[in-house]
N, C-alpha and C positions, 0 to 999 in steps of 0.2 A: 503493499501500499504507500502510497504519496505521503510523504509529511509536509505541511505545512511550512513553506517558505517563502517570506518574501522579500528577500534580500534584494531581487533584482527589479523591483516595481517601484512606483513612485506614485502614492494616493494622494488625494486632492479630497480635504474635507472640510464641507462649507457647513457653517453653525460650529465649527469648530471647537468653542469655549463654553458650551452649554453642557450640563451634567452628562447626557448621553453622548455628544459629540466629543468632549474630552474622554469619556470612555471608550469610544471607537478610536480617538488617536492611539491613547495608550495600550492597545492590544495590536491595533497594526502596529507600532511603533516594536513592540516587545516581539511579534513577527519577523521585524526585521526590513520593513518597508520607510524608505524615504518619506516624509510628512510634509504635506504644503498643507497648511492649516489657514484658514479664512473666516472670519467673524466682526460683527458692527462692533464689539466689546474687545478693544485692545489690552485695556489691564489684564482683563483674565486671560488672553491669547498670549499676552507675553510672558505671564507667568504660567501656563500650559507649557509653552516652549523653553523654559528653562528646569520644568519637573521633567519634563522627556529627555531634555539633553542631559540632565545629572542622571537618571535612571536609566536609561534604554542607551545603548549602544548606536542610533541612527540617527539621521540629521533629519531637522524640522524648519521649517521657514514659514513664518505667519505674515499674513496679510490681513489689513483692516479693507472691510467693503460692505456695502450697503446692498442685500441684495434686491432690493426694490427698484432700484435705479440699473436700467439697460444700458446707458452709456458706461457705468462705473464697472458692472461686468463684463461688459466687451475691452473696456482699458485693462483690466485685472487679469482676464485670460489671454490677453495679447503679451502683456509683461510675463508671463507665467511661461508661456510656450515659449518666447524668444530666450529666456533662461533657462528652461528646463528640458525643451525642446518634445517632450511626449508627456502623457498623463499615462497612465496602465488604468488606474482605478479612479471613478470618478463617486462621492457619497456624498448625498445630498441631504443633510439633516435639521437647515435651518430651519427653526418652529418656533410660534406665538399660538398662544392661548389666552383666553381672559377670562374662561369660564363663566360666560354669560346666559342668564336664563334669554330663549328666544323672545319673549315677548318685551325685554329688556334693551336687545340688542341694539346697536348703534349701529349706522353706514359705516362709521371709520373702525369698529372692532371687525365687520365680516369684511370690509375691502384690506385690513392689516392683514388678516389671516388669509385670506387670497393671495394676497403679492407674496406673503414670506415663505408660507408652505407651500404654495403651487405656481405661481407666477416663477418664483427665483428659480424653482427647478428648471422651467419651462427655458430660461434666460442661459444656465449655465449649460446645459444639455446640448442646447443649442451652438452655443459657442465652442463647444468641447468635441462637436462632431464633426466638423471638417478638417480636425486633425487627427481623430482617430479614424476616419474615413481613410485621411491619406496612409496611413501606417496599416490599415485593415486588421486593425486589433481594438478592443476597448472592454472596460468592465464597467458599468453606472449599477448603482445601490441606492434605493431611496428608501429612507425612511419614513414609512407610514406611520399607520396607529391602529390597533384591536378598536377602535371605535369606530370606523368602517363596518366593523360586524356586527357590535353590540350598541354601537350609538352612546357610549359611556363617555367620558374622558372631558376637553375640554369646551364641552358646547357645542351648538348646531355648527355655527361656522368653523367650528376646528374638523368635524367629524367630515363634513361636504367639501373640506379644502384637502382632506388624506382621501377622500376618497377618489377626487379629481388627481391624485397623483399617482393613484392606482391605476386608473383610466387610462392615465399617459402614458406608465409602464406598459399597459397589456395591448395597447394600440401601436404603439413604437415600434415594439419587440420586434414584426414583422418588418419593418422599416430597415432597422438596426442589423438583425441576425444577415442579412445576406452581404454586408460590409464588414462584417468580422467583430460587431460588436454586440455585447451582452447585457440586457438590463434584470436586474430583479427589485424584490422591495422587501422589507422586514417591517413589520408590525408590531411594536411592543404593548405590552399589555400595561399595567399598573407597576411601574416602575420608580422606584424612591429619589423623586427626583427636587429642586427647588418648587420646579414648576407646580408639582404635584402638592407639594406643602402650601403653597398658595392656598389652595382650595381645603386640604385635609391637613389639618396641626399632627405635627410630631409627638402624639401622646399615648401611654397605654392602650386607652382605651377604643381611641380611633384605629390606630392600627392594628388592633384586636378584629376588630369589626371588618377592616379591609381584607386581613390574612383569612376571614372567615369565610371572604369570595374566592379564593383562590387555594384551589386543590392542591397544587405542592406545599402549601405552607407557609410560603413568605413569599413577600414582594420581591421583584427583578430589582437588579442593578443594572448601573450603566454598561458594566464588564459582560453584562450577560448578552445584551447586543451586540455587543463589538466581538463578542466571537463568534456571533453568527455572519457579521459583518466581516470578518477573517478568512472566514471558510467560504463564502462567497467570492470574495476578492482573492482567493486561491484558484489554482488550475485545479485543484482536486473537485471542483463544484463545476468543470466546465461544460457538462451536459445539463446544468438547469437555468433554464431562461424564462424570463416572462413569468416567473412565479413568487407569490406573496407569501414569505417565513412568517406563519405567527408566533411569536415568542412570549408568552404569557402565562405560563405555570398550569398551564390547563384552564385557566378562567372562561373561556369562551363557551366552556361545556357546562357551565353553569351548575355545576355539584362535584362535592366533595369524593371521593372515593371509600368504600365501605372498609 
């Protein structure tokens, strides 16, 4: 059996400074991949870069970018390709949620979710495709959500944007595969992040209630998501194309094992 080794790969992670994004970065770095980290939060991005350089024997480069702005994405991608010449793996993990009830949802909240969670992916994939097509090789991984299945999570605007990601992934699979490019998605369930804690405080009572709905008996970690991303980023998974992989401790089946 092949072993996972990403030492010959360059991975671009969008939304790298968030909890799940940084978890993905760390696991990719541990597997040996060179990292290009992108986020709007420069302070957290710089902190992540220092951590990776101290802990893992790989290179990391951080770039600040607002994924909602096509000109900024275009400029960044041009700069990246001029410097690195290629990208083997593109992971889109930028995310926004405001946990709003539908009746209280504002235009701004709806638009922000669509622009960050979905439109940004459209921008980055479209800008990356010419370079991947030229090499006849590429690997795209989108971070969606189990909210696409059960509707839970960050509200209707969040779920709709993530469902849009899945639609994008499934439809462009047919365009990308003949050009040598794979695309898949990973849908996390309940992951213990700052975003989760905006709605659910970190108390024993709240945590017990959350875990009761997860058959595996614990919440997910960013590294749980990173492990699946590393698998998809590796050549071991080369026959997996156009798929959504749910990482949720069995939560979508709504019952605990006897």
